[in-house]
C-alpha positions in Angstrom: -0.1 0.0 0.0 1.4 3.4 -1.0 1.9 6.1 1.5 -1.2 8.4 2.0 0.7 11.4 3.0 2.9 13.9 1.1 6.4 15.0 1.9 8.2 17.5 -0.2 11.6 16.1 -1.5 13.4 19.2 0.0 12.0 18.7 3.4 14.5 17.2 6.0 13.0 14.5 8.0 15.0 12.9 10.9 15.3 9.3 11.9 12.4 7.1 13.1 9.8 9.9 12.3 6.2 8.6 12.1 3.8 10.4 9.7 0.1 9.8 9.6 -2.2 9.5 6.6 -3.3 12.7 4.7 -0.5 14.8 6.3 1.2 17.3 4.1 4.7 18.5 4.7 6.1 21.2 2.5 9.5 22.4 1.4 12.0 24.2 3.8 10.8 22.0 6.8 13.1 20.3 9.2 11.7 17.7 11.6 14.0 16.0 14.3 14.3 12.3 15.2 11.5 10.3 16.9 8.9 12.7 16.3 5.3 11.6 15.8 3.0 13.5 13.4 -0.5 12.0 13.3 -3.0 12.2 10.3 -4.3 15.4 8.7 -1.5 17.6 9.8 -0.2 20.4 7.7 3.3 21.7 8.1 4.2 24.7 5.9 7.6 26.1 4.8 9.7 27.6 7.6 8.8 25.0 10.3 11.6 23.8 12.4 10.4 21.0 14.6 12.6 19.3 17.2 13.0 15.7 18.3 10.4 13.6 20.2 7.7 16.1 19.3 4.1 14.9 19.0 1.7 16.8 16.6 -2.0 15.6 16.6 -4.6 15.6 13.9 -5.7 18.9 12.5 -2.7 20.9 13.6 -1.2 23.5 11.3 2.5 24.5 11.9 4.2 27.5 10.2 1.2 28.9 8.5 1.6 32.4 7.2 0.9 35.2 9.7 -2.6 36.7 10.0 -1.0 40.1 9.9 -1.7 42.5 7.0 1.8 43.9 7.2 3.2 40.5 6.3 4.8 40.7 2.7 5.9 37.1 2.2 9.3 37.6 3.9 11.3 34.3 4.9 10.4 33.6 8.5 10.2 30.6 10.7 8.2 28.7 13.3 10.1 26.7 15.9 8.7 23.9 18.0 11.2 22.5 20.7 12.1 19.1 21.6 9.6 17.1 23.6 6.7 19.5 22.9 3.2 18.2 22.3 0.7 20.0 19.9 -2.7 18.6 20.4 -5.7 18.6 18.0 -6.2 21.5 15.8 -3.5 23.7 17.2 -2.2 26.5 14.9 1.2 27.9 15.2 2.0 30.8 12.6 5.5 31.7 11.5 7.0 35.2 12.1 6.9 38.4 10.4 9.6 41.0 9.6 9.1 42.2 13.2 10.9 39.3 15.0 11.5 36.8 12.2 10.3 33.7 14.1 7.7 32.4 16.3 9.2 30.0 19.0 7.8 27.4 21.3 10.2 26.0 23.7 10.9 22.4 25.0 8.5 20.1 26.7 5.4 22.3 26.4 1.9 21.1 26.2 -0.2 23.0 23.8 -3.8 21.7 24.2 -6.5 21.4 21.4 -7.6 24.4 19.5 -4.9 26.7 20.9 -3.5 29.4 18.6 0.1 30.9 18.8 0.3 33.9 16.6 3.2 35.4 14.6 6.4 36.3 16.5 5.2 34.8 19.8 7.9 33.4 22.2 6.8 30.6 24.5 9.3 29.2 27.0 10.1 25.7 28.2 7.6 23.5 30.1 4.6 25.8 29.4 1.2 24.4 29.4 -1.5 26.2 27.4 -5.0 24.8 28.0 -7.7 24.1 25.4 -8.7 27.0 23.0 -6.4 29.6 24.6 -5.4 32.2 22.0 -2.1 34.1 21.9 -2.1 37.3 19.7 1.1 38.4 17.9 4.3 39.0 19.7 3.1 37.6 23.2 5.9 36.4 25.3 5.2 33.4 27.8 8.1 32.7 30.1 9.0 29.1 31.4 6.7 27.0 33.5 3.6 29.3 32.9 0.1 27.7 33.0 -2.5 29.3 30.9 -6.1 28.4 31.6 -8.4 27.1 28.8 -10.3 29.7 26.7 -8.0 32.6 27.6 -7.4 35.5 25.3 -3.9 37.1 25.5 -3.7 40.6 23.9 -0.8 41.4 21.5 2.6 42.4 23.0 1.6 41.1 26.5 4.3 39.4 28.6 3.4 36.5 31.0 6.1 35.8 33.6 7.4 32.5 34.6 5.7 30.1 36.9 2.4 32.0 36.7 -1.1 30.4 36.8 -3.8 32.1 34.8 -7.5 31.3 35.2 -9.5 29.8 32.4 -11.3 32.3 30.3 -9.1 35.2 31.2 -9.0 38.3 29.1 -5.4 39.5 29.5 -4.3 43.0 28.4 -1.6 43.7 30.9 1.6 42.0 31.7 1.5 39.3 34.5 4.7 39.3 36.7 6.4 36.0 37.6 5.3 33.5 40.2 1.6 34.7 40.7 -1.9 33.7 40.1 -4.0 35.9 37.9 -7.8 35.8 37.7 -11.0 37.9 37.7 -12.2 40.5 35.4 -10.3 42.8 34.9 -7.4 40.4 35.2 -5.8 41.0 38.5 -3.3 39.6 41.0 -4.9 37.1 43.3 -1.9 35.7 45.2 1.2 33.7 44.6 1.2 30.5 42.7 2.1 28.4 45.8 1.2 25.1 44.3 3.1 25.8 41.0 6.1 27.0 43.0 6.2 23.9 45.1 5.8 21.6 42.1 8.8 23.3 40.4 11.1 22.9 43.5 10.9 26.3 45.2 11.9 26.1 48.7 9.6 27.5 51.7 12.3 30.0 52.2 12.3 31.2 48.6 8.5 31.3 48.5 8.4 33.5 51.6 10.9 35.8 50.1 8.8 36.2 46.9 5.7 36.7 49.0 7.4 39.5 50.8 8.2 41.2 47.5 4.6 41.0 46.4 3.2 42.0 49.6 4.8 45.4 49.0 4.0 45.6 45.4 0.4 44.5 45.7 -0.8 44.9 49.4 0.6 48.2 50.2 -1.0 51.6 49.3 2.0 52.6 47.2 1.8 53.0 43.4 4.0 50.8 41.3 6.8 53.2 41.1 7.2 53.8 44.9 6.5 50.2 45.5 9.5 49.1 43.4 11.6 51.7 45.2 10.7 50.2 48.5 11.2 46.7 47.4 14.7 47.7 46.2 15.4 49.4 49.5 13.9 47.0 51.9 14.1 43.4 50.5 17.4 41.6 50.6 19.0 41.3 47.1 18.3 38.0 45.3 17.8 36.8 41.7 14.0 36.6 42.4 13.8 40.2 43.7 15.9 41.4 40.8 13.8 39.5 38.3 10.6 40.9 39.7 11.9 44.5 39.7 13.2 44.2 36.2 9.9 42.7 35.0 7.7 45.4 36.5 10.2 48.3 35.5 10.4 47.2 32.0 6.8 46.5 31.4 5.5 48.3 28.3 1.9 47.5 28.8 1.9 47.8 32.6 1.4 45.0 35.1 -1.8 43.8 36.4 -3.1 45.3 39.7 -4.5 43.6 42.8 -7.9 42.2 43.4 -7.2 41.6 47.1 
């Protein structure tokens, strides 16, 4: 029986790659070893897919951007080693703005999610069903995004956050927190996520002290950052939070507490 899938002769396919029926793989595609691509998947030019990736039926990788400024420039979409793209996930390639869309290693992108042009998704990120990332969104390592969430273009979601399902995100979410409600707000630390990712009790208390000033004092963001810098002992976590808040272009979420 002949193969019921199409692979362009210029595509570079690694060793032990499984390809399901009715899948189409175009030119200028690179796929690493031991990757499993199920049926009815479309992989367009510019895709760079790592090893041990799983791509489920209906997914489309490296489709052209849904951006009217796109003029056909050569850009890419990267999917890191060990990542899973579930049914009907769409990952658009980049534009001239960044040149690439990138999903890191060991991520789980659940069914019907969309990762738009020039997004940067870190490692071990979980994006739950039907969440939608607009263009040039940044999601840092170990973030968890609830199902049905809508992330506005240019937003930055810090590492180890937990975002409630159905969230409408139009502000940056600093690292290590839970974000929920409408409008999207700080509702506490992501204690469970921090424990699961190996943070010690001492580290968690230190992070909590920082956010107590940022979100539970009567200070505005500028003055809260100054007080954090002055009163909280220096650490990589303190500096990471200060840098995130100080460099936020869209502004960070505020407190619901």
